[in-house]
C-alpha positions as CSV (number, residue, x, y, z in Angstrom):
1,M,-27.6,-20.5,20.9
2,L,-27.1,-16.7,21.9
3,L,-23.6,-17.2,23.1
4,P,-22.3,-18.1,20.1
5,L,-24.1,-14.8,18.5
6,T,-23.4,-12.7,20.9
7,V,-19.3,-13.8,20.4
8,A,-19.6,-13.5,16.5
9,L,-21.0,-10.0,17.1
10,C,-18.3,-8.9,19.1
11,I,-15.6,-10.1,16.6
12,M,-17.7,-8.9,13.7
13,Y,-18.4,-5.6,14.5
14,P,-15.2,-4.0,15.0
15,L,-14.0,-5.6,11.5
16,A,-16.8,-4.2,9.8
17,F,-16.2,-0.7,11.1
18,S,-12.3,-1.0,10.7
19,I,-12.1,-0.1,7.0
20,S,-13.8,2.7,5.4
21,E,-17.1,2.0,3.6
22,D,-15.8,3.7,0.6
23,V,-12.7,1.2,0.5
24,L,-15.5,-1.4,-0.3
25,L,-17.0,0.2,-3.0
26,I,-13.8,1.3,-5.2
27,N,-13.4,-0.7,-8.3
28,Y,-9.3,-1.0,-8.3
29,H,-7.8,-1.8,-11.6
30,I,-4.9,-4.2,-12.1
31,H,-2.8,-4.3,-14.8
32,I,0.1,-6.6,-16.1
33,I,2.4,-5.0,-19.1
34,N,4.6,-7.1,-20.9
35,D,7.7,-5.2,-21.5
36,L,10.3,-7.9,-22.3
37,P,12.8,-7.2,-25.2
38,L,11.4,-8.3,-28.7
39,E,13.4,-11.4,-29.5
40,P,13.1,-13.5,-32.5
41,P,10.9,-15.3,-33.7
42,T,8.7,-11.8,-33.3
43,N,5.6,-13.9,-34.4
44,V,5.6,-15.7,-30.8
45,P,4.4,-14.4,-27.3
46,S,7.1,-13.9,-25.3
47,L,5.0,-13.8,-21.9
48,N,2.8,-16.7,-20.8
49,L,0.8,-15.4,-18.0
50,H,-1.9,-17.0,-15.7
51,C,-3.6,-14.5,-12.7
52,K,-6.5,-16.1,-10.4
53,S,-7.9,-15.5,-6.9
54,K,-9.2,-18.3,-4.5
55,D,-12.6,-17.9,-6.3
56,K,-12.0,-16.7,-9.7
57,D,-9.7,-18.3,-12.3
58,L,-8.6,-15.5,-15.0
59,G,-7.2,-17.6,-17.1
60,E,-4.1,-17.8,-18.9
61,R,-2.9,-15.0,-21.4
62,A,-0.2,-15.6,-24.4
63,M,1.2,-12.0,-24.5
64,F,3.3,-10.0,-27.1
65,Q,5.8,-7.0,-26.2
66,H,3.5,-4.3,-24.8
67,Q,0.4,-6.0,-24.3
68,D,-1.6,-5.5,-21.3
69,Y,-3.5,-7.9,-19.2
70,A,-5.9,-6.3,-17.3
71,W,-9.0,-6.8,-14.9
72,D,-10.9,-5.0,-12.0
73,S,-11.5,-6.0,-8.7
74,K,-12.8,-4.8,-5.3
75,I,-11.8,-5.4,-1.4
76,N,-14.0,-7.6,0.0
77,L,-15.1,-6.7,3.8
78,F,-12.3,-8.5,5.7
79,R,-9.5,-7.2,3.3
80,T,-8.3,-10.6,2.2
81,T,-8.9,-9.9,-1.8
82,L,-5.7,-11.6,-3.3
83,F,-5.0,-12.3,-6.9
84,F,-1.6,-14.1,-7.5
85,C,-0.2,-14.7,-11.0
86,N,2.5,-16.8,-12.6
87,A,4.4,-15.2,-15.4
88,R,6.7,-17.8,-17.5
89,W,8.9,-16.0,-20.1
90,R,9.9,-17.9,-23.2
91,N,13.4,-18.2,-22.2
92,K,11.9,-20.8,-19.5
93,K,12.1,-18.1,-16.7
94,Q,9.1,-18.4,-14.1
95,R,8.2,-16.1,-11.4
96,Y,4.7,-16.0,-9.0
97,F,3.8,-13.0,-7.3
98,E,1.1,-11.2,-5.9
99,A,-0.7,-8.9,-8.3
100,F,-3.2,-7.3,-6.0
101,K,-3.1,-7.6,-2.3
102,A,-6.3,-5.8,-0.4
103,T,-3.8,-5.3,2.7
104,R,-0.9,-4.3,0.7
105,D,-2.8,-2.4,-2.5
106,E,-5.6,-0.8,-1.0
107,D,-3.7,2.5,-0.1
108,R,-0.9,2.6,-2.6
109,C,-3.1,2.2,-5.8
110,L,-5.3,5.3,-5.1
111,D,-3.1,7.7,-6.5
112,Y,-3.3,7.1,-10.2
113,H,-7.1,6.4,-11.0
114,F,-7.3,2.8,-8.5
115,S,-4.6,1.1,-10.6
116,C,-2.0,-1.2,-9.6
117,I,0.6,-1.4,-12.6
118,W,3.0,-4.2,-13.4
119,S,5.7,-4.4,-15.6
120,V,7.1,-7.8,-16.6
121,R,11.0,-7.1,-17.7
122,Y,14.0,-9.0,-18.3
123,D,15.3,-8.3,-14.8
124,G,12.2,-8.7,-13.2
125,I,8.6,-7.5,-12.2
126,Y,8.0,-4.0,-11.4
127,F,5.4,-2.1,-9.7
128,S,4.3,1.3,-10.2
129,S,1.1,3.2,-8.6
130,D,1.4,6.0,-11.0
131,N,2.7,4.8,-14.3
132,Y,5.7,6.9,-13.9
133,T,7.9,5.6,-11.1
134,W,8.6,1.9,-11.0
135,T,10.1,-0.3,-8.6
136,V,11.4,-3.8,-8.8
137,Q,9.1,-6.0,-6.8
138,Y,10.0,-9.3,-7.3
139,P,13.5,-9.7,-9.2
């Protein structure tokens, strides 16, 4: 009984201290903005977005142009926090993307109020960590 406990402690102890305690307390803000061009009919949402993690389904949203789908999340102890989304355009395009991945986003989303900002556009899904500079992440 003592051996498995010792092995578990040897594995867990370095992991627990490999990340700053502050990172675990940060509340990250994830935003996904519909920046698709306005197409007729204008009274119909141009984007459907469904986001979830392993433990939490955020639901599906029908989004009009410039609407923002937003939620908050903290990083778990093992840095495995992951939210993924399925975006469907009205013209039948579809793209799966990772909206928040702890190991990728914990540092790059610190600059602008702990925010990860995504923009869904006609030619792909763009990322910004400052709401100014955008790079295509998912063509």
